[in-house]
DOKEZA-918312 format. One record per residue (C-alpha): residue number from 1; residue in three letters; x, y, z. Coordinates in steps of 0.1 Angstrom, whole numbers, always signed. Layout:
N
@nr = NUM rest = ALA px = X py = Y pz = Z
...
end
This chain:
413
@nr = 1 rest = UNK px = +0 py = +0 pz = +0
@nr = 2 rest = UNK px = +13 py = +35 pz = -9
@nr = 3 rest = UNK px = +15 py = +63 pz = +16
@nr = 4 rest = UNK px = -14 py = +86 pz = +7
@nr = 5 rest = UNK px = -2 py = +121 pz = -4
@nr = 6 rest = UNK px = -24 py = +151 pz = -3
@nr = 7 rest = UNK px = -22 py = +186 pz = -19
@nr = 8 rest = UNK px = -29 py = +211 pz = +9
@nr = 9 rest = UNK px = -18 py = +243 pz = -7
@nr = 10 rest = UNK px = -18 py = +261 pz = -41
@nr = 11 rest = UNK px = +1 py = +292 pz = -51
@nr = 12 rest = UNK px = -4 py = +306 pz = -87
@nr = 13 rest = UNK px = +11 py = +334 pz = -107
@nr = 14 rest = UNK px = -6 py = +335 pz = -141
@nr = 15 rest = UNK px = -14 py = +361 pz = -168
@nr = 16 rest = UNK px = -50 py = +357 pz = -158
@nr = 17 rest = UNK px = -44 py = +366 pz = -122
@nr = 18 rest = UNK px = -21 py = +364 pz = -91
@nr = 19 rest = UNK px = -33 py = +340 pz = -64
@nr = 20 rest = UNK px = -57 py = +311 pz = -66
@nr = 21 rest = UNK px = -88 py = +332 pz = -63
@nr = 22 rest = UNK px = -80 py = +356 pz = -91
@nr = 23 rest = UNK px = -67 py = +328 pz = -113
@nr = 24 rest = UNK px = -98 py = +307 pz = -109
@nr = 25 rest = UNK px = -123 py = +335 pz = -113
@nr = 26 rest = UNK px = -108 py = +345 pz = -146
@nr = 27 rest = UNK px = -108 py = +309 pz = -159
@nr = 28 rest = UNK px = -144 py = +303 pz = -150
@nr = 29 rest = UNK px = -154 py = +335 pz = -168
@nr = 30 rest = UNK px = -133 py = +327 pz = -198
@nr = 31 rest = UNK px = -111 py = +357 pz = -195
@nr = 32 rest = UNK px = -79 py = +357 pz = -215
@nr = 33 rest = UNK px = -46 py = +370 pz = -201
@nr = 34 rest = UNK px = -30 py = +375 pz = -236
@nr = 35 rest = UNK px = -22 py = +411 pz = -246
@nr = 36 rest = UNK px = +4 py = +430 pz = -267
@nr = 37 rest = UNK px = +39 py = +426 pz = -253
@nr = 38 rest = UNK px = +53 py = +455 pz = -234
@nr = 39 rest = UNK px = +84 py = +438 pz = -218
@nr = 40 rest = UNK px = +104 py = +446 pz = -250
@nr = 41 rest = UNK px = +100 py = +460 pz = -285
@nr = 42 rest = UNK px = +84 py = +431 pz = -304
@nr = 43 rest = UNK px = +76 py = +450 pz = -336
@nr = 44 rest = UNK px = +102 py = +431 pz = -356
@nr = 45 rest = UNK px = +84 py = +398 pz = -349
@nr = 46 rest = UNK px = +54 py = +383 pz = -367
@nr = 47 rest = UNK px = +40 py = +376 pz = -331
@nr = 48 rest = UNK px = +38 py = +407 pz = -309
@nr = 49 rest = UNK px = +16 py = +393 pz = -281
@nr = 50 rest = UNK px = +22 py = +373 pz = -249
@nr = 51 rest = UNK px = +8 py = +363 pz = -215
@nr = 52 rest = UNK px = +27 py = +385 pz = -191
@nr = 53 rest = UNK px = +23 py = +386 pz = -153
@nr = 54 rest = UNK px = +5 py = +419 pz = -157
@nr = 55 rest = UNK px = -2 py = +424 pz = -119
@nr = 56 rest = UNK px = +30 py = +409 pz = -105
@nr = 57 rest = UNK px = +53 py = +431 pz = -83
@nr = 58 rest = UNK px = +82 py = +410 pz = -69
@nr = 59 rest = UNK px = +87 py = +434 pz = -40
@nr = 60 rest = UNK px = +53 py = +424 pz = -26
@nr = 61 rest = UNK px = +69 py = +390 pz = -18
@nr = 62 rest = UNK px = +106 py = +395 pz = -11
@nr = 63 rest = UNK px = +133 py = +419 pz = -2
@nr = 64 rest = UNK px = +145 py = +444 pz = -27
@nr = 65 rest = UNK px = +180 py = +430 pz = -27
@nr = 66 rest = UNK px = +167 py = +396 pz = -39
@nr = 67 rest = UNK px = +148 py = +414 pz = -67
@nr = 68 rest = UNK px = +179 py = +433 pz = -77
@nr = 69 rest = UNK px = +204 py = +404 pz = -77
@nr = 70 rest = UNK px = +183 py = +376 pz = -91
@nr = 71 rest = UNK px = +163 py = +369 pz = -122
@nr = 72 rest = UNK px = +126 py = +369 pz = -128
@nr = 73 rest = UNK px = +121 py = +331 pz = -127
@nr = 74 rest = UNK px = +135 py = +332 pz = -91
@nr = 75 rest = UNK px = +112 py = +361 pz = -81
@nr = 76 rest = UNK px = +82 py = +341 pz = -95
@nr = 77 rest = UNK px = +93 py = +309 pz = -77
@nr = 78 rest = UNK px = +96 py = +326 pz = -43
@nr = 79 rest = UNK px = +63 py = +344 pz = -47
@nr = 80 rest = UNK px = +42 py = +314 pz = -57
@nr = 81 rest = UNK px = +58 py = +292 pz = -30
@nr = 82 rest = UNK px = +49 py = +318 pz = -4
@nr = 83 rest = UNK px = +13 py = +318 pz = -17
@nr = 84 rest = UNK px = +11 py = +280 pz = -15
@nr = 85 rest = UNK px = +26 py = +279 pz = +20
@nr = 86 rest = UNK px = +1 py = +305 pz = +32
@nr = 87 rest = UNK px = -27 py = +287 pz = +15
@nr = 88 rest = UNK px = -19 py = +254 pz = +33
@nr = 89 rest = UNK px = -11 py = +272 pz = +66
@nr = 90 rest = UNK px = +21 py = +252 pz = +66
@nr = 91 rest = UNK px = +38 py = +277 pz = +89
@nr = 92 rest = UNK px = +15 py = +265 pz = +117
@nr = 93 rest = UNK px = +26 py = +229 pz = +112
@nr = 94 rest = UNK px = +53 py = +215 pz = +134
@nr = 95 rest = UNK px = +75 py = +201 pz = +107
@nr = 96 rest = UNK px = +112 py = +195 pz = +110
@nr = 97 rest = UNK px = +127 py = +218 pz = +83
@nr = 98 rest = UNK px = +150 py = +189 pz = +74
@nr = 99 rest = UNK px = +119 py = +168 pz = +65
@nr = 100 rest = UNK px = +105 py = +193 pz = +40
@nr = 101 rest = UNK px = +116 py = +186 pz = +4
@nr = 102 rest = UNK px = +117 py = +212 pz = -24
@nr = 103 rest = UNK px = +116 py = +207 pz = -61
@nr = 104 rest = UNK px = +112 py = +238 pz = -84
@nr = 105 rest = UNK px = +114 py = +231 pz = -121
@nr = 106 rest = UNK px = +121 py = +253 pz = -150
@nr = 107 rest = UNK px = +126 py = +247 pz = -187
@nr = 108 rest = UNK px = +146 py = +278 pz = -196
@nr = 109 rest = UNK px = +143 py = +301 pz = -166
@nr = 110 rest = UNK px = +149 py = +337 pz = -175
@nr = 111 rest = UNK px = +184 py = +337 pz = -191
@nr = 112 rest = UNK px = +182 py = +369 pz = -211
@nr = 113 rest = UNK px = +175 py = +392 pz = -181
@nr = 114 rest = UNK px = +209 py = +390 pz = -164
@nr = 115 rest = UNK px = +229 py = +380 pz = -195
@nr = 116 rest = UNK px = +225 py = +413 pz = -214
@nr = 117 rest = UNK px = +234 py = +434 pz = -184
@nr = 118 rest = UNK px = +264 py = +414 pz = -174
@nr = 119 rest = UNK px = +276 py = +412 pz = -210
@nr = 120 rest = UNK px = +276 py = +449 pz = -213
@nr = 121 rest = UNK px = +297 py = +452 pz = -181
@nr = 122 rest = UNK px = +321 py = +426 pz = -194
@nr = 123 rest = UNK px = +325 py = +442 pz = -228
@nr = 124 rest = UNK px = +330 py = +477 pz = -213
@nr = 125 rest = UNK px = +353 py = +470 pz = -184
@nr = 126 rest = UNK px = +363 py = +433 pz = -184
@nr = 127 rest = UNK px = +354 py = +403 pz = -162
@nr = 128 rest = UNK px = +362 py = +420 pz = -129
@nr = 129 rest = UNK px = +331 py = +441 pz = -134
@nr = 130 rest = UNK px = +308 py = +411 pz = -139
@nr = 131 rest = UNK px = +286 py = +406 pz = -108
@nr = 132 rest = UNK px = +297 py = +378 pz = -85
@nr = 133 rest = UNK px = +260 py = +366 pz = -86
@nr = 134 rest = UNK px = +260 py = +363 pz = -124
@nr = 135 rest = UNK px = +268 py = +326 pz = -129
@nr = 136 rest = UNK px = +243 py = +316 pz = -102
@nr = 137 rest = UNK px = +216 py = +339 pz = -116
@nr = 138 rest = UNK px = +218 py = +323 pz = -150
@nr = 139 rest = UNK px = +213 py = +288 pz = -135
@nr = 140 rest = UNK px = +179 py = +272 pz = -135
@nr = 141 rest = UNK px = +186 py = +258 pz = -101
@nr = 142 rest = UNK px = +187 py = +292 pz = -86
@nr = 143 rest = UNK px = +149 py = +291 pz = -82
@nr = 144 rest = UNK px = +149 py = +260 pz = -60
@nr = 145 rest = UNK px = +179 py = +273 pz = -41
@nr = 146 rest = UNK px = +162 py = +306 pz = -32
@nr = 147 rest = UNK px = +130 py = +289 pz = -22
@nr = 148 rest = UNK px = +149 py = +268 pz = +3
@nr = 149 rest = UNK px = +168 py = +299 pz = +16
@nr = 150 rest = UNK px = +138 py = +322 pz = +18
@nr = 151 rest = UNK px = +115 py = +298 pz = +35
@nr = 152 rest = UNK px = +141 py = +279 pz = +55
@nr = 153 rest = UNK px = +135 py = +244 pz = +42
@nr = 154 rest = UNK px = +165 py = +220 pz = +46
@nr = 155 rest = UNK px = +153 py = +187 pz = +32
@nr = 156 rest = UNK px = +161 py = +172 pz = -2
@nr = 157 rest = UNK px = +162 py = +199 pz = -29
@nr = 158 rest = UNK px = +162 py = +194 pz = -67
@nr = 159 rest = UNK px = +156 py = +212 pz = -100
@nr = 160 rest = UNK px = +138 py = +194 pz = -129
@nr = 161 rest = UNK px = +140 py = +205 pz = -165
@nr = 162 rest = UNK px = +118 py = +183 pz = -187
@nr = 163 rest = UNK px = +102 py = +209 pz = -210
@nr = 164 rest = UNK px = +65 py = +213 pz = -207
@nr = 165 rest = UNK px = +61 py = +182 pz = -185
@nr = 166 rest = UNK px = +84 py = +197 pz = -159
@nr = 167 rest = UNK px = +56 py = +208 pz = -135
@nr = 168 rest = UNK px = +39 py = +174 pz = -134
@nr = 169 rest = UNK px = +73 py = +157 pz = -130
@nr = 170 rest = UNK px = +80 py = +177 pz = -99
@nr = 171 rest = UNK px = +48 py = +163 pz = -84
@nr = 172 rest = UNK px = +60 py = +128 pz = -90
@nr = 173 rest = UNK px = +94 py = +135 pz = -74
@nr = 174 rest = UNK px = +78 py = +152 pz = -43
@nr = 175 rest = UNK px = +53 py = +123 pz = -39
@nr = 176 rest = UNK px = +81 py = +98 pz = -40
@nr = 177 rest = UNK px = +101 py = +117 pz = -14
@nr = 178 rest = UNK px = +72 py = +113 pz = +9
@nr = 179 rest = UNK px = +64 py = +77 pz = +1
@nr = 180 rest = UNK px = +101 py = +68 pz = +6
@nr = 181 rest = UNK px = +100 py = +84 pz = +40
@nr = 182 rest = UNK px = +126 py = +110 pz = +31
@nr = 183 rest = UNK px = +102 py = +138 pz = +38
@nr = 184 rest = UNK px = +69 py = +145 pz = +56
@nr = 185 rest = UNK px = +60 py = +174 pz = +32
@nr = 186 rest = UNK px = +72 py = +187 pz = -2
@nr = 187 rest = UNK px = +71 py = +220 pz = -19
@nr = 188 rest = UNK px = +69 py = +214 pz = -56
@nr = 189 rest = UNK px = +65 py = +238 pz = -85
@nr = 190 rest = UNK px = +76 py = +253 pz = -117
@nr = 191 rest = UNK px = +86 py = +288 pz = -129
@nr = 192 rest = UNK px = +91 py = +302 pz = -164
@nr = 193 rest = UNK px = +98 py = +336 pz = -179
@nr = 194 rest = UNK px = +104 py = +331 pz = -216
@nr = 195 rest = UNK px = +94 py = +366 pz = -227
@nr = 196 rest = UNK px = +126 py = +380 pz = -243
@nr = 197 rest = UNK px = +137 py = +386 pz = -279
@nr = 198 rest = UNK px = +157 py = +354 pz = -284
@nr = 199 rest = UNK px = +129 py = +332 pz = -271
@nr = 200 rest = UNK px = +105 py = +349 pz = -296
@nr = 201 rest = UNK px = +131 py = +346 pz = -324
@nr = 202 rest = UNK px = +136 py = +309 pz = -319
@nr = 203 rest = UNK px = +99 py = +302 pz = -318
@nr = 204 rest = UNK px = +93 py = +324 pz = -348
@nr = 205 rest = UNK px = +120 py = +306 pz = -367
@nr = 206 rest = UNK px = +100 py = +273 pz = -367
@nr = 207 rest = UNK px = +67 py = +291 pz = -372
@nr = 208 rest = UNK px = +49 py = +281 pz = -340
@nr = 209 rest = UNK px = +38 py = +315 pz = -327
@nr = 210 rest = UNK px = +3 py = +330 pz = -335
@nr = 211 rest = UNK px = +2 py = +361 pz = -357
@nr = 212 rest = UNK px = -32 py = +372 pz = -344
@nr = 213 rest = UNK px = -18 py = +404 pz = -331
@nr = 214 rest = UNK px = -50 py = +425 pz = -336
@nr = 215 rest = UNK px = -71 py = +401 pz = -315
@nr = 216 rest = UNK px = -47 py = +388 pz = -288
@nr = 217 rest = UNK px = -74 py = +374 pz = -265
@nr = 218 rest = UNK px = -85 py = +352 pz = -294
@nr = 219 rest = UNK px = -50 py = +340 pz = -304
@nr = 220 rest = UNK px = -48 py = +308 pz = -284
@nr = 221 rest = UNK px = -73 py = +284 pz = -300
@nr = 222 rest = UNK px = -67 py = +248 pz = -289
@nr = 223 rest = UNK px = -86 py = +222 pz = -309
@nr = 224 rest = UNK px = -100 py = +248 pz = -333
@nr = 225 rest = UNK px = -95 py = +245 pz = -370
@nr = 226 rest = UNK px = -86 py = +282 pz = -373
@nr = 227 rest = UNK px = -57 py = +280 pz = -348
@nr = 228 rest = UNK px = -24 py = +295 pz = -361
@nr = 229 rest = UNK px = +0 py = +288 pz = -333
@nr = 230 rest = UNK px = +8 py = +293 pz = -296
@nr = 231 rest = UNK px = +13 py = +324 pz = -275
@nr = 232 rest = UNK px = +42 py = +324 pz = -251
@nr = 233 rest = UNK px = +35 py = +333 pz = -215
@nr = 234 rest = UNK px = +53 py = +335 pz = -181
@nr = 235 rest = UNK px = +41 py = +321 pz = -149
@nr = 236 rest = UNK px = +47 py = +300 pz = -118
@nr = 237 rest = UNK px = +28 py = +275 pz = -97
@nr = 238 rest = UNK px = +37 py = +258 pz = -64
@nr = 239 rest = UNK px = +19 py = +231 pz = -45
@nr = 240 rest = UNK px = +23 py = +218 pz = -9
@nr = 241 rest = UNK px = +23 py = +180 pz = -7
@nr = 242 rest = UNK px = +19 py = +163 pz = +27
@nr = 243 rest = UNK px = +16 py = +128 pz = +41
@nr = 244 rest = UNK px = -22 py = +123 pz = +46
@nr = 245 rest = UNK px = -18 py = +113 pz = +83
@nr = 246 rest = UNK px = +3 py = +143 pz = +91
@nr = 247 rest = UNK px = -20 py = +166 pz = +73
@nr = 248 rest = UNK px = -50 py = +152 pz = +91
@nr = 249 rest = UNK px = -33 py = +154 pz = +125
@nr = 250 rest = UNK px = -28 py = +192 pz = +121
@nr = 251 rest = UNK px = -63 py = +197 pz = +107
@nr = 252 rest = UNK px = -51 py = +208 pz = +72
@nr = 253 rest = UNK px = -76 py = +212 pz = +44
@nr = 254 rest = UNK px = -70 py = +187 pz = +17
@nr = 255 rest = UNK px = -76 py = +199 pz = -18
@nr = 256 rest = UNK px = -71 py = +165 pz = -34
@nr = 257 rest = UNK px = -50 py = +133 pz = -32
@nr = 258 rest = UNK px = -24 py = +127 pz = -58
@nr = 259 rest = UNK px = -30 py = +91 pz = -66
@nr = 260 rest = UNK px = -10 py = +84 pz = -98
@nr = 261 rest = UNK px = +17 py = +96 pz = -121
@nr = 262 rest = UNK px = +29 py = +82 pz = -154
@nr = 263 rest = UNK px = +54 py = +91 pz = -181
@nr = 264 rest = UNK px = +64 py = +79 pz = -215
@nr = 265 rest = UNK px = +81 py = +90 pz = -247
@nr = 266 rest = UNK px = +79 py = +85 pz = -285
@nr = 267 rest = UNK px = +117 py = +82 pz = -289
@nr = 268 rest = UNK px = +115 py = +91 pz = -326
@nr = 269 rest = UNK px = +119 py = +129 pz = -333
@nr = 270 rest = UNK px = +129 py = +161 pz = -317
@nr = 271 rest = UNK px = +103 py = +181 pz = -336
@nr = 272 rest = UNK px = +74 py = +157 pz = -344
@nr = 273 rest = UNK px = +49 py = +138 pz = -323
@nr = 274 rest = UNK px = +33 py = +105 pz = -330
@nr = 275 rest = UNK px = -1 py = +114 pz = -344
@nr = 276 rest = UNK px = -17 py = +83 pz = -330
@nr = 277 rest = UNK px = -8 py = +94 pz = -294
@nr = 278 rest = UNK px = +5 py = +60 pz = -284
@nr = 279 rest = UNK px = +31 py = +73 pz = -259
@nr = 280 rest = UNK px = +7 py = +98 pz = -242
@nr = 281 rest = UNK px = -18 py = +69 pz = -240
@nr = 282 rest = UNK px = +9 py = +48 pz = -222
@nr = 283 rest = UNK px = +16 py = +77 pz = -198
@nr = 284 rest = UNK px = -21 py = +80 pz = -190
@nr = 285 rest = UNK px = -25 py = +43 pz = -185
@nr = 286 rest = UNK px = +5 py = +42 pz = -162
@nr = 287 rest = UNK px = -9 py = +70 pz = -141
@nr = 288 rest = UNK px = -43 py = +52 pz = -139
@nr = 289 rest = UNK px = -26 py = +20 pz = -129
@nr = 290 rest = UNK px = -6 py = +36 pz = -101
@nr = 291 rest = UNK px = -38 py = +53 pz = -90
@nr = 292 rest = UNK px = -57 py = +20 pz = -90
@nr = 293 rest = UNK px = -83 py = +37 pz = -113
@nr = 294 rest = UNK px = -100 py = +26 pz = -144
@nr = 295 rest = UNK px = -105 py = +48 pz = -175
@nr = 296 rest = UNK px = -142 py = +51 pz = -166
@nr = 297 rest = UNK px = -133 py = +67 pz = -132
@nr = 298 rest = UNK px = -120 py = +99 pz = -148
@nr = 299 rest = UNK px = -146 py = +127 pz = -146
@nr = 300 rest = UNK px = -126 py = +155 pz = -161
@nr = 301 rest = UNK px = -94 py = +161 pz = -181
@nr = 302 rest = UNK px = -71 py = +191 pz = -180
@nr = 303 rest = UNK px = -55 py = +188 pz = -214
@nr = 304 rest = UNK px = -21 py = +201 pz = -227
@nr = 305 rest = UNK px = -42 py = +219 pz = -253
@nr = 306 rest = UNK px = -15 py = +241 pz = -268
@nr = 307 rest = UNK px = -31 py = +253 pz = -300
@nr = 308 rest = UNK px = -8 py = +235 pz = -324
@nr = 309 rest = UNK px = -24 py = +211 pz = -348
@nr = 310 rest = UNK px = +1 py = +183 pz = -343
@nr = 311 rest = UNK px = -2 py = +184 pz = -305
@nr = 312 rest = UNK px = -39 py = +188 pz = -304
@nr = 313 rest = UNK px = -45 py = +158 pz = -327
@nr = 314 rest = UNK px = -19 py = +136 pz = -309
@nr = 315 rest = UNK px = -37 py = +144 pz = -276
@nr = 316 rest = UNK px = -71 py = +137 pz = -290
@nr = 317 rest = UNK px = -59 py = +104 pz = -305
@nr = 318 rest = UNK px = -44 py = +94 pz = -271
@nr = 319 rest = UNK px = -76 py = +99 pz = -252
@nr = 320 rest = UNK px = -96 py = +79 pz = -277
@nr = 321 rest = UNK px = -70 py = +51 pz = -275
@nr = 322 rest = UNK px = -71 py = +51 pz = -237
@nr = 323 rest = UNK px = -108 py = +57 pz = -230
@nr = 324 rest = UNK px = -124 py = +42 pz = -261
@nr = 325 rest = UNK px = -159 py = +54 pz = -267
@nr = 326 rest = UNK px = -159 py = +67 pz = -231
@nr = 327 rest = UNK px = -136 py = +96 pz = -243
@nr = 328 rest = UNK px = -167 py = +113 pz = -257
@nr = 329 rest = UNK px = -183 py = +116 pz = -223
@nr = 330 rest = UNK px = -154 py = +133 pz = -204
@nr = 331 rest = UNK px = -154 py = +171 pz = -203
@nr = 332 rest = UNK px = -119 py = +182 pz = -214
@nr = 333 rest = UNK px = -106 py = +218 pz = -206
@nr = 334 rest = UNK px = -78 py = +235 pz = -223
@nr = 335 rest = UNK px = -70 py = +264 pz = -200
@nr = 336 rest = UNK px = -39 py = +275 pz = -221
@nr = 337 rest = UNK px = -66 py = +291 pz = -243
@nr = 338 rest = UNK px = -66 py = +318 pz = -216
@nr = 339 rest = UNK px = -31 py = +316 pz = -199
@nr = 340 rest = UNK px = -10 py = +310 pz = -230
@nr = 341 rest = UNK px = +20 py = +286 pz = -231
@nr = 342 rest = UNK px = +41 py = +289 pz = -200
@nr = 343 rest = UNK px = +63 py = +259 pz = -208
@nr = 344 rest = UNK px = +74 py = +243 pz = -175
@nr = 345 rest = UNK px = +46 py = +260 pz = -155
@nr = 346 rest = UNK px = +18 py = +251 pz = -179
@nr = 347 rest = UNK px = +11 py = +216 pz = -166
@nr = 348 rest = UNK px = +8 py = +229 pz = -130
@nr = 349 rest = UNK px = -16 py = +256 pz = -141
@nr = 350 rest = UNK px = -37 py = +227 pz = -153
@nr = 351 rest = UNK px = -33 py = +210 pz = -119
@nr = 352 rest = UNK px = -45 py = +242 pz = -103
@nr = 353 rest = UNK px = -76 py = +243 pz = -125
@nr = 354 rest = UNK px = -82 py = +206 pz = -118
@nr = 355 rest = UNK px = -80 py = +211 pz = -80
@nr = 356 rest = UNK px = -104 py = +241 pz = -81
@nr = 357 rest = UNK px = -127 py = +221 pz = -104
@nr = 358 rest = UNK px = -128 py = +193 pz = -78
@nr = 359 rest = UNK px = -134 py = +218 pz = -50
@nr = 360 rest = UNK px = -162 py = +238 pz = -67
@nr = 361 rest = UNK px = -178 py = +213 pz = -91
@nr = 362 rest = UNK px = -171 py = +236 pz = -121
@nr = 363 rest = UNK px = -150 py = +229 pz = -152
@nr = 364 rest = UNK px = -133 py = +257 pz = -169
@nr = 365 rest = UNK px = -140 py = +264 pz = -206
@nr = 366 rest = UNK px = -118 py = +261 pz = -236
@nr = 367 rest = UNK px = -123 py = +296 pz = -251
@nr = 368 rest = UNK px = -120 py = +305 pz = -288
@nr = 369 rest = UNK px = -133 py = +270 pz = -297
@nr = 370 rest = UNK px = -157 py = +283 pz = -324
@nr = 371 rest = UNK px = -150 py = +259 pz = -353
@nr = 372 rest = UNK px = -137 py = +226 pz = -339
@nr = 373 rest = UNK px = -111 py = +207 pz = -358
@nr = 374 rest = UNK px = -130 py = +176 pz = -372
@nr = 375 rest = UNK px = -101 py = +155 pz = -360
@nr = 376 rest = UNK px = -106 py = +168 pz = -325
@nr = 377 rest = UNK px = -142 py = +158 pz = -319
@nr = 378 rest = UNK px = -142 py = +152 pz = -281
@nr = 379 rest = UNK px = -160 py = +174 pz = -255
@nr = 380 rest = UNK px = -136 py = +203 pz = -251
@nr = 381 rest = UNK px = -161 py = +224 pz = -231
@nr = 382 rest = UNK px = -163 py = +252 pz = -257
@nr = 383 rest = UNK px = -164 py = +288 pz = -245
@nr = 384 rest = UNK px = -185 py = +285 pz = -213
@nr = 385 rest = UNK px = -177 py = +270 pz = -179
@nr = 386 rest = UNK px = -199 py = +241 pz = -169
@nr = 387 rest = UNK px = -213 py = +227 pz = -136
@nr = 388 rest = UNK px = -199 py = +192 pz = -132
@nr = 389 rest = UNK px = -194 py = +171 pz = -101
@nr = 390 rest = UNK px = -157 py = +160 pz = -102
@nr = 391 rest = UNK px = -143 py = +132 pz = -81
@nr = 392 rest = UNK px = -113 py = +122 pz = -102
@nr = 393 rest = UNK px = -94 py = +143 pz = -127
@nr = 394 rest = UNK px = -65 py = +137 pz = -151
@nr = 395 rest = UNK px = -39 py = +163 pz = -161
@nr = 396 rest = UNK px = -17 py = +158 pz = -191
@nr = 397 rest = UNK px = +14 py = +175 pz = -204
@nr = 398 rest = UNK px = +34 py = +171 pz = -236
@nr = 399 rest = UNK px = +69 py = +183 pz = -242
@nr = 400 rest = UNK px = +89 py = +187 pz = -274
@nr = 401 rest = UNK px = +105 py = +156 pz = -287
@nr = 402 rest = UNK px = +75 py = +135 pz = -277
@nr = 403 rest = UNK px = +78 py = +132 pz = -239
@nr = 404 rest = UNK px = +46 py = +129 pz = -219
@nr = 405 rest = UNK px = +35 py = +130 pz = -183
@nr = 406 rest = UNK px = +0 py = +124 pz = -168
@nr = 407 rest = UNK px = -12 py = +129 pz = -132
@nr = 408 rest = UNK px = -43 py = +116 pz = -115
@nr = 409 rest = UNK px = -60 py = +137 pz = -88
@nr = 410 rest = UNK px = -88 py = +124 pz = -66
@nr = 411 rest = UNK px = -111 py = +141 pz = -41
@nr = 412 rest = UNK px = -97 py = +135 pz = -7
@nr = 413 rest = UNK px = -118 py = +112 pz = +14
end
């Protein structure tokens, strides 16, 4: 028997809102967080829109020295972790700090931010003028490091970088730390800030960004035949995981139990996905097996739903492969239609939406789904939220190169 692991806290920074309440209210109403970029001059690019953290002020969450010396993905990681810890009331728990594990993932972090400034210093006056924080600031691991420092956790600490599956992979790691009795609680999360010129240039070079600049809120169109690409966004999400018996002993509110995780890969191409969705199907089946659940037990799916034809069709095929005719009865939400594509943090935004759907009995819509792709003919909850009692939810994530992760969440008993 596995040690039950509960999610007791959620912290979210999303283009649709800061904090779980603002995030969820926007999703339920179908409000997009996509607008014209103002972080830099994007006029040279065919895509000039993004999902920024419009209302985020790092100094609301940390000292000015941390804001000055470290990059944005670190700021986001600290902020969302503090929100999650407050949400779970973890400060009131009597946990040994050496028994709290931390895993904060990032796919690319925010490398441009410090690099440009330090490169100017180096070119002007040599290496002696480069900040002593520079090499650490560039590192993706700096987010996890600063979460441990700022909040005083001293247990196992790790950074995961597995592209868009990163967030879900941090859950699997944290869950295993608890099950292996290496920790009593785990802070897991992901942070991403890919809004800088080279990030846009690289995405434009392979033609994956939407050009719908005149209607930014309508640009992300998962599963719609008129989609023309993704919109990049920044964001961060953190969760508090706890042993169920310890959480119960301290009277913690349980948002849900994490019952299963599964991963798989195509192993064929860095740029293409298997259109039949075989590997994603294997990942979902592995998660269901670990959860002790059957396909028919799933009441709701939070999809990867990234607004690229290849990804959308692969995902649809995978659900049909796993759920058979039952795939047509499951409401499937694509919340990236509102938040944009935040790479490592995107899967955990889906987890956040799944947790709140379980809590409230409401499934978020997939906005801009006006003309469904005939190959994507499942119930993607077009344009309006829906009342739906949710006991068990599945969250899926797809990364470049055909790597897949799925997580099963169940209402805590």
